[in-house]
C-alpha positions in Angstrom: 3.0 -4.4 -2.0 4.3 -1.4 -4.0 8.0 -1.9 -3.5 8.5 -5.1 -5.5 6.8 -3.3 -8.4 9.1 -0.3 -8.0 12.2 -2.5 -7.6 11.4 -4.5 -10.7 10.5 -1.5 -12.8 13.7 0.5 -11.8 15.9 -2.5 -12.4 14.5 -2.8 -15.9 14.6 0.9 -16.5 18.3 1.0 -15.5 19.2 -1.9 -17.7 17.4 -0.5 -20.8 18.0 3.2 -20.3 14.2 3.7 -20.4 13.1 7.3 -21.0 12.1 9.2 -17.8 8.5 9.8 -19.0 8.1 6.0 -19.6 9.5 5.2 -16.2 7.3 7.7 -14.4 4.3 6.3 -16.1 5.4 2.8 -15.0 5.6 4.0 -11.3 2.0 5.3 -11.6 0.9 1.9 -12.9 2.8 0.2 -10.1 1.0 2.2 -7.5 -2.4 1.4 -8.9 -1.6 -2.3 -9.3 -0.3 -2.5 -5.8 -3.5 -0.9 -4.4 -5.8 -3.2 -6.4 -3.8 -6.3 -5.4 -3.5 -5.5 -1.8 -7.2 -4.5 -1.4 -8.5 -7.7 -3.0 -5.9 -9.8 -1.0 -7.1 -8.3 2.3 -10.8 -9.0 1.3 -10.3 -12.6 0.3 -8.2 -13.2 3.4 -10.8 -11.7 5.7 -13.6 -13.8 4.1 -11.7 -17.1 4.7 -10.5 -16.1 8.2 -13.6 -14.6 9.6 -14.2 -17.4 12.1 -10.6 -17.6 13.2 -10.4 -13.8 13.4 -13.3 -13.8 15.9 -11.1 -15.8 18.3 -8.1 -13.5 18.1 -8.1 -10.4 20.3 -6.4 -8.2 17.7 -8.7 -9.1 14.8 -12.1 -9.8 16.4 -13.2 -6.2 15.7 -12.7 -6.5 11.9 -15.9 -6.0 9.8 -16.7 -9.7 9.1 -16.0 -11.3 12.5 -17.7 -8.4 14.3 -20.8 -8.8 12.1 -20.7 -5.2 10.7 -20.5 -6.6 7.2 -22.1 -9.8 5.9 -20.2 -12.5 4.0 -22.6 -12.0 1.1 -21.7 -8.3 0.9 -18.0 -9.0 1.2 -18.1 -11.5 -1.7 -19.7 -8.9 -3.9 -17.1 -6.4 -2.8 -14.4 -8.9 -3.7 -16.0 -9.5 -7.1 -15.9 -5.8 -7.8 -12.2 -5.7 -6.8 -11.4 -8.6 -9.1 -13.2 -7.0 -12.0 -11.3 -3.8 -11.5 -8.0 -5.6 -11.1 -8.6 -7.7 -14.2 -9.6 -4.7 -16.2 -6.6 -2.7 -15.2 -4.1 -5.4 -16.1 -6.0 -6.2 -19.3 -5.6 -2.6 -20.6 -2.1 -1.9 -19.3 -0.3 -5.3 -19.5 0.1 -7.8 -22.3 1.7 -11.1 -23.1 3.3 -13.2 -20.3 3.3 -10.1 -18.0 -0.5 -10.2 -18.1 -0.5 -13.9 -17.2 1.9 -13.3 -14.3 -0.3 -10.4 -13.0 -3.5 -12.4 -13.1 -1.7 -15.3 -11.3 -0.8 -12.9 -8.5 -4.3 -11.4 -8.5 -6.3 -14.6 -8.3 -4.9 -17.9 -7.1 -1.8 -16.7 -5.1 -3.7 -14.7 -2.6 -6.8 -16.9 -2.5 -4.8 -19.9 -1.6 -2.8 -18.2 1.2 -5.4 -18.1 3.9 -6.2 -21.8 3.4 -2.6 -22.7 4.1 -2.8 -21.4 7.7 -5.0 -24.4 8.5 -2.7 -27.1 7.1 0.9 -25.9 7.3 3.1 -23.9 9.6 4.6 -22.3 6.5 1.9 -19.9 5.2 4.5 -17.2 5.2 6.5 -19.1 2.6 3.5 -18.9 0.2 2.9 -15.3 1.1 6.6 -14.6 0.1 5.6 -15.5 -3.5 2.2 -13.9 -3.4 3.4 -10.5 -2.2 6.3 -10.1 -4.6 5.3 -11.2 -8.1 4.9 -7.5 -8.9 8.7 -7.5 -9.4 8.3 -9.9 -12.3 5.3 -8.0 -13.8 7.0 -4.6 -13.6 10.2 -5.9 -15.1 8.2 -7.3 -18.0 6.5 -4.0 -18.6 9.8 -2.8 -19.9 11.7 -6.0 -20.8 9.4 -8.7 -22.4 12.1 -11.4 -22.0 12.7 -12.7 -18.5 16.3 -12.5 -17.2 16.0 -15.7 -15.2 19.1 -15.4 -13.0 18.3 -11.8 -12.2 14.6 -12.4 -11.5 15.3 -15.6 -9.5 17.7 -13.6 -7.3 15.3 -10.8 -6.9 12.4 -13.1 -6.0 14.5 -15.0 -3.5 15.5 -11.8 -1.8 11.9 -10.6 -1.8 10.8 -14.0 -0.4 13.2 -13.7 2.5 12.0 -10.1 3.1 8.4 -11.3 3.4 9.3 -14.3 5.5 11.1 -11.9 7.8 8.4 -9.2 8.3 5.4 -11.6 8.3 7.0 -13.9 10.9 7.5 -10.8 13.1 3.9 -9.9 12.4 2.7 -13.3 13.4 4.4 -13.0 16.8 1.6 -10.7 17.8 -1.0 -13.4 18.0 0.9 -16.6 18.9 -1.2 -17.4 22.0 -4.6 -16.8 20.3 -3.4 -18.5 17.1 -2.6 -21.7 19.0 -6.1 -21.6 20.5 -8.0 -21.1 17.3 -5.8 -23.4 15.1 -3.9 -20.8 13.0 -0.4 -22.0 12.1 2.6 -19.9 11.3 6.4 -19.8 11.2 6.3 -17.8 14.5 4.7 -20.8 16.2 6.8 -23.4 14.4 10.2 -21.8 15.3 9.3 -20.8 18.8 12.6 -19.9 20.6 14.4 -20.1 17.3 12.5 -17.2 15.7 15.4 -14.8 15.9 17.6 -17.4 14.2 15.1 -17.6 11.3 15.0 -13.8 11.1 18.7 -13.5 11.0 19.0 -16.1 8.3 16.3 -14.4 6.2 18.0 -11.1 6.6 21.4 -12.4 5.6 20.0 -14.1 2.5 18.1 -10.9 1.6 21.3 -8.8 1.7 23.1 -11.5 -0.3 20.4 -11.6 -3.0 20.3 -7.8 -3.2 24.1 -7.9 -3.8 23.7 -10.6 -6.5 20.9 -8.6 -8.2 23.2 -5.6 -8.3 26.0 -7.7 -9.9 23.8 -9.3 -12.4 22.2 -6.0 -13.5 25.5 -4.2 -13.5 24.3 -1.6 -11.0 26.4 1.4 -10.0 28.0 2.4 -6.7 24.8 4.1 -5.4 22.9 0.9 -5.4 25.5 -1.0 -3.4 25.9 1.8 -0.9 22.3 2.9 -0.4 20.3 -0.2 -1.3 22.5 -3.1 -0.1 24.4 -1.2 2.6 21.4 0.7 3.8 19.3 -2.5 3.9 22.0 -4.3 5.9 22.3 -1.6 8.5 18.6 -1.2 8.7 18.1 -4.9 9.4 20.8 -4.8 12.1 18.9 -1.9 13.7 15.6 -3.8 13.5 17.1 -6.9 15.2 18.4 -4.7 18.0 15.2 -2.8 18.6 12.2 -5.2 18.0 10.8 -7.0 21.0 9.2 -10.2 19.7 7.4 -10.6 23.0 5.7 -7.2 22.7 2.8 -7.2 20.2 3.0 -3.4 19.8 6.6 -3.6 18.9 5.9 -6.3 16.3 3.0 -4.3 14.9 5.2 -1.2 14.5 7.7 -3.3 12.5 5.1 -4.5 9.9 5.1 -2.6 6.6 2.2 -0.2 5.9 0.4 -1.1 9.1 3.1 0.8 10.9 2.2 3.9 8.9 -1.4 3.6 10.0 -0.3 3.0 13.6 2.0 6.0 13.7 -0.7 8.3 12.4 -3.1 7.1 15.0 -0.8 7.2 18.0 1.9 9.7 16.9 4.3 7.1 18.1 8.0 7.7 17.8 9.4 4.3 18.8 12.5 3.1 16.9 10.6 0.1 15.4 7.7 1.7 13.7 7.6 1.7 9.9 10.8 -0.2 9.6 10.1 -2.4 6.7 8.4 0.3 4.7 11.7 2.2 5.2 13.7 -0.8 4.1 11.7 -0.9 0.9 12.3 2.8 0.3 16.0 2.4 0.9 16.4 -0.3 -1.7 14.4 1.7 -4.2 16.4 4.9 -3.5 19.6 3.2 -4.4 18.0 1.9 -7.6 16.5 5.2 -8.6 19.8 7.1 -8.0 21.6 4.7 -10.3 18.8 5.0 -12.9 18.9 8.8 -12.7 22.7 8.9 -13.2 22.4 6.5 -16.1 19.9 8.7 -18.0 21.7 11.9 -17.1 24.6 10.9 -19.4 22.1 9.8 -22.1 20.2 12.9 -23.3 17.8 10.7 -25.4 16.5 9.0 -22.3 15.0 12.2 -20.8 13.2 13.2 -24.0 9.4 13.1 -23.9 8.2 10.5 -26.3 4.7 10.7 -27.7 
């Protein structure tokens, strides 16, 4: 959830030669925003999915389906999270960026779990829900939306989410069919790898287009675009879609938790977290080089 914020912020900082202190402050805001969004998204998803989760081996031990927490308590917890999220964006964001942030906080993630019941494309909706931070963070520094740039960035992010969440859904295909959960993993069946390759190719193409539109330097194209492309090739070569443990290790953030618990050193763990980091590193190198030649950018503004 953090990476779209970091990408959007760094793209804007590079384009506007934003002072380093302002950029660093924006990264802090991005981290808090990502934490609040992700935590509330997980809560609302678990509330809606509690009955389905009870029928899936991997999720039946979660607090709600296992009965450790009541639905009433979970709803109060969600309300507190929403209040914190609204308050944070109210005091740190204004104008259209505030509207975009609230759109991501409330309806986008609340609608997502309902779609699992009516369409095989819930990952498509999640692709928008997960990545609106790119728009919000861009607008923290640039009030006007650069529509071609933002559209290319969101398309790339959408493909990224489609890719990693389809892999994630491969863990539970048998149980999901039984309980009635729908996903792109079930829909594509033997064609899953074709979908993943298509999403990966479009992701790399969109990252390239973003770099061209934002006039990025060589570091971005080598580290962000080239690094992401090589990393995706490695993922395709190492992930076993028939092995739930391999799919789990490939999922962003969850892989971090898994590696801590198991001290695993498999080639697939944490892959998409690393992909997000690679893209950001190229962006931040370009940004650092741009302000290095502009002394005014590194001054501390009060």
